[in-house]
N, C-alpha and C positions, 0 to 999 in steps of 0.2 A: 424069474422064469425065462427059459430060452425055448423057442419053438422053431424048428427048422422046416423050411419049405424050399427044397432044392438049394438054390443060391441065396435065398432070402431068409433073414432071421429077424426076430423081434426080441429085444432084451429089456427087462424092467430093472431099474435100480434106484437108489436114493443117493443124492449128492448134496452135502451141506443141509440136509433136512428137506430137500426138494425132490419130489418124485419125478423120475425121468423115464422115457421110453425111447429106445434106440432102434431105428429101422435100418436094415443093412442088406445090400446085395454085393455082387462082386466089384462094383464100381463106386457105390455111394455108402456113406455112413451118415445118418441124419439123427441127431439127438434132440428130442422134444421135451421141454420142461412142462410136463402135464401138471405138476404141482405149482406152476407159476405161469399162468396165461396161455398155456400151450405154445410158448415161445419156441422158435427153432434156435437152439443154442449152438449146435455144431452142424456144419455142412461140409463134409469132407469128401474130396475126390481121392479114393483109395489108391489107385495106381501110382500117384505122385505124393500121397500122404499130405495133402494141402487142405487146410481149413480155410474157407472163403470168408468167414464172418468175424467181425470185430469181437474181441474179448477185452473188457475193461480190467484195470489192475486188480480190483477186488474180486471180480468174477462172482461165483456163487457164494463165496464166503460170507457175504453181507447178509445172507438169509439164515445163517446158523442160529441167530437169536431173534428171528422174526417168523412167527406162525401166521401165514397169510390167511388161514381159515378163520382165525380169531381177529386179526387186524390186517386188512388188506392194504396195499400201497395206495397212496393218495392220488397218484397218476402213473402213467405207463413208464416214465423214465426215472421214478424214484428208485434208488439202489440199482442204477442202470448197470446191467451185466454185459451189454453188447448183444449181438445176435439179431434176431428178426422178431419183432413184436407185432401183434395184430391190434392196431389202435381202433377199437370198435366199442362204442362210438368215439371218434376223435373229438368231436364236439356235437352237442345235441340240445334239443328242446323237447321236453315232455311235460305236459300240464304246466305247473309253475316251476319246474326244475330246469336249470340251465347247466349243461356240462361244458366247461371252459377248458382252456389250455392247462389250468392248474388242477383240473380234476379229470382230464380226458384219458381215453384209452383204457376204459374200465375192464375190458376183457383181459387185458394184460396184467391186471393187478391182483387177480384171485386164482385159487387152484381150480382146475377143471377135473371132472371125472372122465374116465375113459374105458374103452373095451377094445381088446385085440380081436381083429377080424381074420379068421383062418382062411387061407387060400393056397392053391397048389403051386402057383408061380409068382406070388407077390407077398409083400409084407405090408399090413395096414393097421392103423390104429384110429379109432373114431373117438374124438374128444368132444365133450359137451359140457355146457354150463348154463345155468339160469342166472342172469344178472339181477341184482337187487334194486339199484337206483333207477336204472332204465330197464323196462320190461322186455328184455330180449332173451329168448332161448336160442343159443348158438350151438350148432353142430359143425364139426370140422373133421374131415377124414384125410389123413396123410397116407400116401401109398408109394412104395418103390416096387418096381417090377423086375423080374429076372432078366439080367443082361441089359438093362435100360438105364442110362445115366440121368434120367429125369425124375424129379420129385413132383408128384401130383397132389394137389390139394383141392378138395371139394368142400364147399362151405354153404351152409343154409342158416338164415336168420329168420326167426318168427317173433312177431310182436304179440306178446301174451298180455298186454295191458288193456286199458279201457279207453285210450285215446291215441291219436296218431303220434308217432315219433319222427321228428325231423332230425337228420344226423349226417355228419360227414364221417368218412371211413378211409383209413390209410394203412397200408402195409409198410411198417417201419423196419426196412431191411438195411442194416449197417454192415458194410463190407470192410475187411481189414485183415488182421492176422498175418499168416504166412503169405497170403495172396497179394496184398496191396503194397505197391511201391511205385516209384516214378516211371516204371516200364508199363504201367497199366494205361490202356486207352479205353474210353467209354463211347459206346455207339448207341444211338437212338434215332428214331425216325425224324424227318424234317419237322421242325416245331419252332416255337417262339418262347424265349425266356421272359417270365413275368415277375417283376419285383413285388411280390404280394405284400410284404411288410411295409412297403412305401406307398401302397395304393391309397389314394385319397378319394373318398366317395363323392366329394363335391365336384369332381370331374365326370361323374356318372359313367358313361360308356366310352370315354376317351382313354382307352387302355394304352394307346400308343405312347403316352407319356411314361409308361412304366414297363415297356417291352423293349427287348433287345435281341439280336441274334445270339444264340447260345455259344457261338464261336468267339464272341467279343463282348462280354458283359462288363459293365463298369463296377468296380469295387469301391467301397467308401473312401479309400485313399487315392482314388483317381486312376489306378492302374486297370488294365483290361485283362480278362482271363478267358481262356477257351475251356468251356465246361467239359469238353471231350478229353482233356488232359488231366493227369494227376501229378502234382508237384512232389518233390522229395520230402521226406519226413523232416519236420523242424522248421518249416517256413512260417509258422504261426499265422495261419490263415483260417478264416471261418466264412463259409458261403451258404446262403439259403436263397433258393429261387424256385419257381414253379414252371414246368414246361407245359405249354398249351398248344392247342391245334394239332394234337397227335392223331394221325390217321391209322396207325398200326400199333397194336399193344405189345411192345417188346422193348427190351433194352439189354445191352451186352456190356460186360467188363472183360477185357482180355489182357492178360499179362504176356507181352510179346517176348520177354526174356525167359520166363518159365514155361512158355508155350502152353498155357492153360487158360480157360475162360469160363464164364457163367452167363447164361442168357435167362432173364426173367421173361415170363409170358403170362398174359392174363386176358380177360375179356373186356373189351373197350366199354361196353355198357356199364360194367361195374366200376372201372377205374379209368376215366378219360384223361387224367392228368398224371404227371410225375412230379412229386416233390423232391427236389434235388438239394442235397446239403453235403458239405464236407467240413471236417474239423481236423486241423493239422497243427498239433501242439505236442509238447513233451508228454502230457498225460493221456493223449488220445490221438490216433491217426486213423481216419476213417472217411469213407464216402458213402452217403446214403442215397439209394435209388428207391423211391417209394411210390408205387402205384397208388393213386388216390382218386376219390370222386370230388375233391374240393380244390379250388384254385386260390383260395384266399386265406389270410392269416386271422381275419376277424369273421366270426360266424354270422354276424349281422350282414356283412357284405356277401357271404355265401347265400344267405336267405334272399337277399335283394336280387342276386344274379342267377339264382337257381342251381348253384353247384352243391347240391346236397341230395339226399334220398329221403323219401317219406314212406313209412310203413304204417298202414292203418291197423286197428285191432284185428288180430287173427290173420293178418296178411304176412306172407313170407317172401323171401328173396334168396335165390341160390346162384352160385357162380363157381367157376373152376379157374385156378391159376397154379403157378408153380415155377420151377426153374430146371434148367438142364446144364450140367457140367460137361466140358469137352476139352480135348487137346487140339492144338493148332500146329501147323507146319512152321 
């Protein structure tokens, strides 16, 4: 179905058995996998025909033989397609249930229901899902507006269970495709890089052992890297760190050669950290900029230091985030 609202359209389709909804205006084309996690699969700046998001080699083809309504993914990155996943909960505790790295990101493992919201000067789709393992009812509305290069996302989480849920939450946005190359620079507010995977709780609050300036973090081979730079494809590098002490909730990636960029923006109360990762190899070339409420790799450490959110029964939490695509001089 196609519905026209001046410059804005909404189109429903199916790709490799996955239901999709595409929102479009004169500047943006945003393809959402409603049949798989409400992932953002395409984020295209139309004037230059550039997709900002990573696509893995298999893409959606991996889902041709997988009915997620009958057998969901085990975690958010199984059959990874690239794009932008909502890792909710990333990790969690509910009653006797623990959601770990091996089972996390449940919202991105199942189909969502949706409804198209008519409007005169915008295109919107409201996606919603009731999770089974963790009692979360999640609603997420994606909107593009006439003549506006920004994607708006409004989200609400409701605990429908009988006990509190403690959880971490991460927006798993992986950039790549036609956009990413060695001409890309990354901008973010002043902060500290925290080596979460090396953190040892025996040092308690002595975080300085695990922190470095983001302009010169030490890699396992002893070399130093500036997280604001992107290396050429094929350098066989893998980085993961967490940016802490962020006072402003934004990050930019700008391709100076192609003169185009993307700015992520969110509410600091929802996501006070950025989980930064890059993977540079023959099979995948990407940089992940992930707003998150968690600074640690181990959820026990998150609970110890309070980098998590708790929702009591019938309690809800809402926030707004999104991104803007733009051209540069």
